[in-house]
C-alpha positions in Angstrom: 0.4 18.8 6.1 -2.3 21.2 5.2 -4.1 18.2 3.6 -3.3 16.0 6.3 -5.3 18.4 8.6 -2.1 18.8 10.3 -0.7 22.1 12.1 1.3 24.1 9.8 4.4 26.4 10.6 4.3 29.6 11.4 5.6 31.0 8.6 3.4 28.9 6.0 1.7 30.5 3.1 -1.1 28.1 3.7 -1.6 29.7 7.5 -4.4 31.9 6.2 -6.6 29.2 4.6 -5.9 27.2 7.9 -8.1 29.6 9.8 -11.0 29.1 7.7 -13.8 26.9 9.5 -13.9 24.4 6.8 -10.1 23.4 7.2 -10.8 23.1 11.4 -13.4 20.8 11.0 -10.9 18.5 8.3 -8.4 18.9 10.8 -10.5 17.8 13.6 -12.3 15.0 11.8 -8.7 13.8 10.1 -7.1 13.9 13.9 -9.4 11.6 15.0 -9.8 9.3 12.1 -6.0 8.7 12.3 -5.7 8.4 16.0 -8.0 5.7 15.5 -6.4 4.1 12.6 -2.8 4.0 14.6 -4.9 2.6 17.9 -6.8 0.0 15.9 -4.6 -0.8 13.2 -1.3 0.8 12.3 0.3 0.2 16.0 -0.5 -3.3 16.4 0.8 -4.2 12.7 4.0 -2.6 14.1 4.0 -4.5 16.9 3.3 -8.0 14.9 5.8 -7.0 12.8 8.4 -6.4 15.2 7.7 -9.6 16.2 7.3 -11.9 13.6 9.7 -10.0 10.7 13.0 -10.0 12.4 14.8 -9.6 9.2 13.9 -7.3 5.8 14.8 -6.6 2.9 15.6 -2.8 2.1 13.1 -3.1 -0.8 9.4 -3.9 -0.4 7.0 -4.4 -3.3 3.3 -3.6 -2.8 1.2 -4.0 -6.3 -2.5 -3.5 -6.1 -1.8 -0.9 -3.6 -3.2 2.1 -4.7 -1.9 5.0 -2.4 -1.7 2.7 0.6 1.8 3.9 2.0 0.4 3.7 5.6 0.2 -0.2 5.6 3.2 -0.6 3.8 5.3 1.5 6.3 3.6 -0.1 9.1 4.4 -3.8 8.1 7.9 -2.8 6.8 8.8 0.1 8.2 12.5 -1.0 7.9 12.4 -0.8 4.0 14.7 1.7 2.1 12.8 1.9 -0.9 9.1 1.1 -1.2 7.5 0.4 -4.6 3.7 0.9 -5.1 1.5 0.2 -8.0 -2.2 0.6 -8.9 -4.6 1.5 -11.6 -5.1 5.0 -10.1 -3.3 7.8 -11.8 -0.2 9.5 -10.2 -2.4 13.0 -10.4 -1.1 16.2 -9.1 -1.4 18.8 -6.0 -1.1 22.3 -7.5 -0.3 25.4 -5.5 -3.1 25.6 -2.7 -3.1 29.2 -2.7 -4.0 29.5 -6.1 -7.1 27.9 -5.4 -10.4 29.4 -4.2 -11.7 28.8 -0.9 -14.8 26.9 -2.6 -12.4 24.6 -4.4 -10.2 24.1 -1.3 -13.3 23.1 0.5 -14.3 20.4 -2.2 -10.7 19.3 -2.1 -10.7 18.5 1.5 -14.2 17.0 1.2 -12.5 14.6 -1.5 -9.7 13.5 0.4 -11.6 12.8 3.3 -14.3 10.5 1.2 -11.2 8.8 -0.6 -9.9 7.7 2.6 -13.6 6.6 4.2 -13.5 3.2 3.1 -9.6 2.9 4.6 -10.5 4.1 8.0 -13.6 2.0 7.8 -12.5 -1.5 6.1 -8.5 -1.1 6.0 -8.6 -1.1 2.0 -9.5 1.2 -0.7 -12.5 1.1 -3.3 -10.9 1.7 -6.5 -14.1 3.0 -8.2 -14.6 5.4 -5.5 -11.4 7.2 -5.5 -11.7 7.3 -9.1 -14.8 9.5 -8.4 -13.8 11.5 -5.2 -10.2 12.1 -6.5 -10.9 13.0 -9.8 -13.3 15.8 -9.4 -10.8 19.0 -9.3 -7.4 20.5 -9.8 -6.0 18.2 -6.6 -6.4 14.9 -8.0 -5.1 11.1 -8.1 -3.1 9.4 -5.5 -0.7 12.1 -4.6 -2.4 14.0 -2.3 -3.2 10.5 -0.3 0.6 9.8 -0.5 1.4 13.6 0.8 -1.3 12.7 3.6 0.2 9.4 4.8 3.8 10.5 4.7 2.7 13.5 6.6 0.8 11.6 9.5 3.6 9.1 9.7 5.8 11.8 10.9 7.8 11.8 7.4 9.3 14.9 5.9 9.2 15.2 2.1 12.6 16.4 0.6 12.0 15.7 -3.1 9.2 15.1 -5.5 9.6 14.3 -9.2 7.0 12.6 -11.9 8.7 9.9 -13.6 8.0 7.3 -16.4 9.2 4.0 -17.3 9.8 3.1 -20.9 9.2 -0.2 -22.0 12.0 -1.8 -21.0 11.4 -0.7 -17.4 14.2 2.2 -17.4 13.3 5.3 -15.3 13.1 8.4 -16.7 12.3 12.0 -15.5 8.8 13.1 -17.0 9.9 16.0 -18.7 13.1 14.1 -20.4 11.0 11.3 -21.7 10.9 10.1 -25.2 8.1 8.2 -26.5 7.7 4.6 -25.7 6.4 5.1 -22.2 4.5 2.4 -20.5 3.6 3.5 -17.5 3.5 6.8 -15.5 5.1 7.4 -11.9 5.9 9.3 -9.3 9.3 9.3 -7.1 9.4 10.7 -3.6 12.2 11.1 -1.4 11.7 11.5 2.1 13.1 11.4 6.0 12.0 9.8 8.7 11.9 10.7 12.2 15.3 9.4 12.8 16.3 11.5 9.7 16.9 8.1 7.7 16.3 9.0 4.0 13.9 6.5 2.0 12.4 6.9 -1.4 9.0 5.8 -2.3 7.7 5.0 -6.0 4.3 4.9 -7.2 3.3 3.6 -10.7 0.3 3.8 -12.4 0.3 0.5 -14.2 -2.3 -2.7 -15.5 -0.5 -5.5 -14.2 -2.0 -7.8 -16.4 -0.1 -10.0 -18.3 -0.4 -8.7 -21.7 -0.1 -5.3 -20.7 3.0 -3.2 -21.7 3.0 -1.4 -18.1 3.4 -4.7 -16.8 6.2 -5.7 -18.1 7.9 -2.2 -17.5 6.9 -2.3 -14.1 8.3 -5.9 -13.2 11.7 -5.1 -15.4 12.1 -1.9 -12.9 11.5 -4.0 -9.9 13.8 -6.8 -11.0 16.8 -4.2 -11.0 16.1 -3.4 -7.5 16.9 -7.2 -6.3 15.2 -9.0 -4.0 12.8 -7.9 -1.8 9.7 -8.4 0.6 5.9 -8.3 -0.5 2.6 -7.0 0.8 -0.7 -8.1 -0.9 -3.7 -6.7 0.8 -7.4 -6.7 -0.6 -5.8 -7.5 -4.2 -9.4 -8.5 -5.6 -7.8 -12.4 -5.9 -6.3 -11.1 -9.2 -3.3 -13.6 -8.5 -5.6 -16.4 -8.9 -6.4 -15.9 -12.4 -4.5 -17.0 -15.3 -4.1 -13.6 -16.8 -1.9 -12.4 -13.6 0.7 -15.0 -13.9 3.8 -12.8 -14.9 3.4 -11.0 -11.4 2.5 -13.9 -9.2 5.8 -15.6 -10.8 7.9 -12.4 -10.0 6.6 -12.3 -6.2 7.6 -15.9 -5.8 10.7 -15.8 -7.3 11.8 -12.3 -6.2 10.3 -12.1 -2.7 12.4 -13.1 0.6 9.1 -12.8 2.5 5.3 -12.3 1.3 2.7 -11.2 3.9 -0.5 -11.6 2.6 -4.2 -12.0 3.2 -6.3 -14.8 1.1 -6.7 -12.1 -1.8 -2.9 -12.6 -2.6 -1.3 -15.7 -4.2 -3.2 -18.9 -3.6 -1.6 -21.2 -1.1 -1.5 -24.0 -4.1 1.3 -21.7 -5.8 3.7 -21.9 -3.1 6.2 -24.7 -3.6 6.7 -26.2 0.0 10.3 -27.1 -0.6 11.3 -23.2 -1.1 8.6 -21.6 1.6 7.7 -21.8 4.9 4.0 -20.8 5.8 2.5 -19.4 8.9 -1.1 -18.6 9.5 -2.6 -15.9 11.1 -6.0 -15.1 12.3 -9.1 -16.6 10.9 -9.9 -17.8 7.5 -13.5 -17.9 6.3 -14.7 -18.5 3.1 -14.7 -15.2 0.9 -18.3 -13.9 0.5 -20.2 -12.2 -2.2 -18.6 -12.5 -5.7 -15.3 -13.5 -4.2 -16.9 -16.8 -3.0 -15.5 -18.6 -6.1 -12.1 -18.2 -4.8 -12.2 -20.2 -1.8 -9.2 -22.3 -0.8 -9.9 -25.6 1.2 -6.0 -26.1 1.2 -6.0 -22.6 3.0 -8.4 -23.7 5.4 -6.5 -27.1 6.1 -3.3 -25.1 7.0 -5.1 -22.9 9.3 -6.9 -25.9 10.7 -3.3 -27.7 11.5 -1.4 -24.9 12.7 -4.1 -23.7 14.9 -3.4 -20.2 13.6 -2.3 -17.4 15.9 -4.7 -14.7 16.7 -4.7 -11.3 15.1 -4.8 -8.2 17.0 -5.7 -5.9 13.8 -8.2 -6.1 10.9 -6.8 -6.6 7.6 -8.5 -7.8 4.2 -12.4 -7.8 2.7 -13.7 -9.6 5.8 -12.1 -7.3 8.7 -15.5 -5.6 9.6 -16.6 -9.3 10.0 -13.5 -10.4 12.9 -12.6 -12.7 10.2 -9.4 -11.2 9.1 -6.4 -13.5 7.8 -2.6 -13.1 7.3 -0.4 -15.8 5.8 3.3 -15.0 6.3 5.5 -16.8 3.7 9.2 -17.1 4.4 11.5 -18.4 1.5 14.0 -21.1 2.7 17.3 -19.4 4.6 15.2 -16.5 5.7 14.6 -16.4 9.5 10.9 -17.5 10.1 8.8 -16.0 13.4 9.9 -16.8 17.0 7.2 -19.5 17.0 8.3 -21.1 13.8 9.2 -24.2 15.2 5.5 -25.1 16.3 4.2 -24.2 12.7 5.1 -27.1 10.3 
């Protein structure tokens, strides 16, 4: 709660640090930023999800996510197990009472800077996080996961560092024995309704020949079918060397919610999937222009895509957000599905 800029319990050992002007300024800035994120983004996404995703799986997969639990929770609030992954290291949050005031001030500035792109554009910039969150004793994605959990009203019950071996078997970090393919963390938390849930984050290279990719997918297969989210995924699933993750998601997902940086529309077998378009699809800009999908343009035009009340993806700042909701045959689609073919 201290890093999240939220009021602390009266008996918190961090109370003295919370009296400092630096923390008070941090709390004020984060309060405004998260209020705006909730009003402009997350609250509207929850409304959209409640209308369009009537049924959900207990497991949700969010690859290429980094620490973005906020959007995972907003799109899929009913999941019991969340699996997030990214290239960013897990990191650590040491006892803050052992750090000097100068280090605390730098830490608060680091987390503010690392979240600035999410507040502004709805996604993280990996290179920016690598700088902002690897400069000091509080580092990696773990502090941001803590912040998102606290700001969404969750109560953390247990945190354990974990590893995946080459076969995707989960091991406690202290008991791991060689052949480690991916580092991770498991966080058990409670919701406001006291439901107990689990969040996994794994630091993994998801490309085809990566040992960590194989281990991650093996671990996820053991969890069974799930729902998936793909957002601002750098169009990696358009590339040949990410075919294993792409194939896994198409096989293992009951529902996929994505922007155009996710799985190319041409990869969805229309005999197995129903596709529903929302928002506005424009040609990607800059270095991503080569990933333009004429078939996606056709889909949006044919369906006269329903508007979006929130921004998402690389073009969110330009009013050109798009969402593709893909539901596998046998999975209930949106209420208006009869008008979308």
